N, C-alpha and C positions, 0 to 999 in steps of 0.2 A: 365221225364217231359211229356210223354201220360198218364202215372199215376195220375198226377197233374191233368191234364185237366179233365180225366174222374170223379175224386172225384168231383170237382169243378161243371160239370153239374149233378152230384147224388143230390149234395148240392142245389144247384135250385128249381131241382124236388120236393124237400121233401120242402122247402119252399112254394115255389106254392101251393101243395095239403093242406099246413097246412094253409094257407089262405082262401082255398077254405072249409075246413071244419070248422074253428072257427071264427067268425063275428067278425068285430072291437070291439065291445062292449067287449067283452072278452079279453080284451088288457091287462087286470092286469095278466090275465093267461099265458101270454106270457112269462114272466120272469121265470116262472116254466115248459116250455114248453122244454119237451125231446128232442125236434129236438136243440134247442141250445146246447145243451151238446152234440148231437150228433156230431153240427159243430165244437165244441170244441176239440171232439174226432178225428175229421178228420183233423184240423193243427195241432194237436200234431202229429199225423202219419205223415203229410207232413215233422213237423220239424224231426223226427225220420228218415225219408227218406232222408234228406238233411244231417244229421250227417253221416248216414252209405256212402252216396258219399262222404263225406269229408274225413272220415276214409280210403277209397279207394283212394282218390286223396295220401294224406299221404302214404301210402303201396307204392304207386307208385313211389314216389319222394325216397322212402329211397332204393326203388328197384334200381332206376337211379344210386344213390351214389353209390350203392357196383359197380355197371358195371362200372362207373368212374372209381373208385378206380383200379378194375381191370385190366381195360383197361390201367392207367397212370402204373402199374406196369410189365405189358407187353411191353408198349413203353421206360421205364428204361432199362429192359431187353434186349431189341433189340439195344440200344444206347449203353448199353457196350458192348456187340456183337460186332458193329460195331468200337467202339473205341480199341477193340483189335484188330480185324481185319486192323485199320487202323495203329496202333502202329506196327503191324507186317511187314507191307510196309514199313514203317519207317526204321527199322532196317534193312531189307533187302536191300533198299537201301543204308543207311551208308556203309553197309560193300560192297555192289557191289561199291560204291564211292572209298572207302579206298583201292579196289583192283585195280580199274583205277589210281588211285593216284600212288601206288606201283609202275605200270606200267611204268606210265611216267617217275619216278625217276629212275628206271631203265634204261629208253631208254636215260637217259644223259650218262652216262659213262657206255660201248660205244656209242659214238652218233649214234643214229636210227633215222632220220626222219619221216620215212613212221611210224614208230612204235609210235613215240613221237605224230605224229598227230592223230594217230587213240587213243592214251591214252586220249589225249587232247578232242577230240569228245565224248569219253566215259564218262570223268568227268561231263563235261557241262552238258551231257544228265542227269545224275544223280542230280546233282543241279537244274536242271528244275524239275525234278520227285519229289523232295525235298519241291521244292518252291507249287508245286501243291499240296503235300501232307499236307504241313502247314496252305494253303486256306481251305483247306476241314475239317481242323480239326478248325480251325476258324469260319467258318460256320456252324460247328455242335453246337457249342455254343449258337447263336443265340442272341438275346437282341439290342434293339434301342441302348443303352450305348456304345456298341461297335462297330459301325460303322466307329467312327473315328480311331478305333485302328485298324480295318480291312483295311481302307484305305491304312494306315500309313504301315501296314504291305506289303500290295500289291507292294506297289511302293519298299519296302524294298528288298522285294524279286525280284521282276525286277531287281533292279540294281544288287543284285547277279548273277543272270543269266546273264547280260550285262557286268558284271566285268570281266569273262575271254576272250571275245571277244576283250574289250578292250585293254587289255594286249598283246592280238595277234594284234591289229592294230600298238600299239606302236611299236612293235618288226618289223613289215616290215616297220614302219616309218622309224625306224636307217637302215635296211637294202638298201630302198632306197635312203638313205642318203648316205651310202657307195658306193653305185653303180653309183650316181651323180657323187659323186668323184674320182670314177675311169673311167668313162666317160669323166668326165673333163681333168683328166691326159693324157687320150690316146688322147684328143682333141688339147691339147698343144704340145703332140708329134708328132701330124699328122703336125701341123702348122709348127712345126721347122725342118722337114723333108720337107715340101713342100717349105719353102723359103730357104732352103739350097739346094735343087733340080734348082733352080730359080738364086741360086747364089749372094743370098742376106746376105750372113754371114761368106764373107769374110773379113770382116775389122778385126775380132776377132778372131781369129784362134784357140786359146784355147778353147773359148766357143763354136766355130763353131764345135770342133772335138767332146764336149759332146753332143752336140745335134743330131748333124750326127750319135752317136752310139746310142743314144736312138732313132732315127729315124728308125734305121735298127733293134731295137730290137721290137720295135712296128708294122713295117712293113713288116717283113722278112715273106714268106711264105714256104720257102724253108732254110735247113741248107746251111750258109757262112761261111767261114770263116771270115769274118768281124764279123759277129756276136760271133762267137766262141771268137774272139780278145775284143770284146767289154764286155763278160759274164767274161773273165778274168779280165779285169778291176774290175767288180765288187767283184770278189771273193777276189782279193788283198784290197780292200776299207772295207770290211767287216771283212777279217782279221784282218786288222788293228784295226778296233773297238772294237773289240773281246778282241786284246792284250792289247789294251789302259786301259778297263775295269777289265781285269785280274790282269794286273800290279799295278794298283788302289789300289783292294782289298788286294793285297800282301801288299802294302806301310800299308793301315790301319791295316791290321792284324799282322806289324812291324817283316816282312819278313827280314831277310839279303839277300838282293836281288843277292850282290856279289857272295855269296855260293849256290842259285837258279841259277845262270846262270853257274857256274862252275860242278852244276850236269847235266845241260841241256849238257852242251860241252861234258862232259864225256859221255854222252848217245849217243850223237851226233857220235863222234870218235869210239865208240863200234861196229856202225855200218857201219861205212865206211873202205870200203878195201883199199883205196886210202892216207887214213892217214898216213901223216908223221910229224905231229908235235904234239906238247905237250899238255896234257889238261888242262895245267893252265888257267887261265883267263885271255882271251885276249881280252874283249869287256870294253870300258869305262864305267863307272857306269848311264852317261844317253844315252848310246846305249844298255843300257842292254835289252828295249822292241825290239831289233832285236832278239836277241838270243831267247825271248818269241815267238815272231812270225814264229821263223824259227820251233822251237818245234811243234807248232801248226798246221804249214803247213804242215812239214813234218807225223803228225800223221793223219792229214786229208785225206794227197793224197796219202797215203799209201791203196796199193791195184787199183788206178785210172784206171792201163792197163785190168783190168779184168770188164767184161759188168755187174758185181754185185757186185763189190769191195770185191770179194772172198766171200761174204756173202753164196754161196750155189754153188753147181757143173753145173749148169748151159752154155749149149753150145749153145743155140738159134742164137748168133750171126755169128756163124760157121756152122751151118746145114739150115738156112735160111735168108744168111744176107742182101738182099734186104727188107725183110719184116721188120725183126729185127730194120733195120735202120729207116723204116716207123712208125714202131711203137712208137721208142725213140723221133724222131722228134714230135709225137703227143702228148707224154706225157711231153714234153719241153714246147708244146704250151698252154696245158691244167694246167699246173704248175707255170707258168711264172708269171702269175698277182693272184695266189693264196697265200694266208695269210699262211704259214708252222704251224701256231698255231691253227688256224679254222681245216685246214686239220688233223693234228694230233689228233685233238678232235672228230673227227668223226671216222678216220683209225689210231689209236694209233700203231696197227700192220702192217701196208702197209709195202714194201720196204724201203719208204723213211722213214718211221718210225725206223725200223729197223735197216738203216743205222745211224741213227742219236743216236739212241742208245749205237749203238757199238763206235761210235767215239766219245763219251760223257765220255763214260766211260775208252777210251784211252787216252783221254786227261785230264780228272780231276779224278787225285789218290783220293781214299779214304782218304788219310791222309789231302790231298792238301784240300779238301772239307770242311773237319770238323775241317781246322785251318782257313777258310775264313770265313766260316757260324758258325761255333760251335757243327753242327750236321750233319748227315749224310742223313736227310731226301729227298735230291732231287737225292741222289745216291742211295736210297733204292726205290724212283719211278721208277728210269729208269732202274733198274734191274728187278721192276716187269713188264717193258710193258707198263709202265706211261709216261707220259711227264711234267712235273711242269711247273708251270706258272709263274715263276720268271721272274725277270728281266733279272737275270745272262743266264737262260735258254733261254730265249726270244732272247737274243742276239747270244747267239752261236747256235741257230736254224736259225741265218741269215746266218752264216756261211755256215753251213750244206747245207741249202737251194742253194745257188749260186753254191758250188762245186757240187750238186748233178744236177743241170742245165747245167753246165759245162760237165759233163761228160755224160748226155743225150747227148748233142751238140756233143760232141766228137764221141760217136758211131752211130750219124747220119750221120757225113761228109764220103764223099767216095774221095780219102784214109783217114782213120781216121788220126786225130793229134799223132806226136809222141810226147812223154815226154822226156824231158832230165833234168838233175841236174848237177849243178857244184859241185866238190869235194874238198873236204878242201884239202888245199896247192897249188892248180892248179895253172895254170898261167891265168891272167885275158885275157879274149876276148871279146871287146869289141862288135862284131858283136853276140854274145851268152851270154853277159852276161851284167847286170847294176847293179853298185851300189847303195846301201841303202843309204850311207853316201856321201853328194856330197864335193868334193873337192873346194879348192879356184881354180878360172879358167875356171872351168865346165871339165875340163879334167883329167883323174887318172894319177897321176904320176907314174913313170917308178917304175918298182920291188915289185909291189902290186901284192899278190897272194890271195885267195880265203880262208877267216879264217873260213867259214861256210856259208852254202848256206841257204838261207830266204827263197826262193818261187822257184819251179820248172819253167823250161820256154818249148815253144813246137814247134817242127818245122811242119808246114801248107801244106797241099796237091799242095796249090799255087805257093809254094816257099817261103812264108813269113813267118819269124819266130815272137816268143813272147819271148823276152829275159826272163832268169832267173834272179830274185834278188840274190845278194849274198853281203857279209860283208866281205870287204875286209883290208887286214893287210900288213906292211911292210915286207918285207921278210928279215929275218934273216940269 
């Protein structure tokens, strides 16, 4: 631009000098004036300068395009590296989540609440990390057209993160409902006990007796003979229920009930040193349940006099009897309101779990189970230290739990109850025995003897007696 201004000034100076040297009359010669040519030449030079400047601009634009292209290549390479790093983080996170999930699965069996909680926290943390990585990936894509998809993805990722917490909340709600039911039952027991203490339940003796037992069980702070009596009633009720279920399964499997009873009688007779009667079937068809109940009771009470049912050689009750009694009653209170299925799901190999396994294998022979269910799946699980979740095994756990509680109470009392059992062929003694078969008039006729014992009896420290249940037959 400076060059253009200087050229224009020179041109004006030349034109002025020409006018002074040549008069206006010589206007004709102006057309041939060399200054006009010089002016034309100056204009050409200006045009050339402008062309040179245009060429410089074009060259600059080409250089800018090359630089922009190089910059874009660099950005793409950087983006590829970032995506590779992102995918590596994704794979690492998925692997971590897989390990946490496997740990959670392993915490189910055997049940480990602390490990389960830690694994749950780890899985949720990895899910949240995956959600963050996905959001980073979507943001790296850019574009106005993807905003709606991003928002939907963000909502979905939040739902995925929240889902485990919602599942935990649902589980907690279920636990709260169970606890509410337990509280409700305990309140009903407390109300019954209070009503009984005020003498408001005297009008219905049978009902008041059951309420009194419930009140004793709910409020007992120390072991008492009355608590032992109430627990023995539960033992007999659960045993009857399990016996009915087993007998029903035998009928469905088309068992010969008479032959089964004869086999049970023979097994009973072989272990009875006072046996003086024949082993022929003495039980009528509709009383077969008593023979089956006798078999179950004899098996599950075997070893009751030992502090661990002879599962080990422990002598704690002899070495430190006072502390052992306190420990037994503490275990009784802890286990009384506990579901045995839940307990064994958490601690399958605890002392109670070993007791259940031992007694189930003693009561249910492999051939019996295969005949009733068509397989030995439950037997295999019990032998492997696990506990089936079947209805049959759940009914058995009801019997096992009540007997276990009775055993804990027996070793909590001082002096401990003394167990006795009627012998086959023994004379009937009403102060120690109770017939399972009711006779007309409510009295046992003369000449009746014990056909076989159904359940044991106990002599308590306070002088009271829990009568043994027996099946009576006429003396021949």
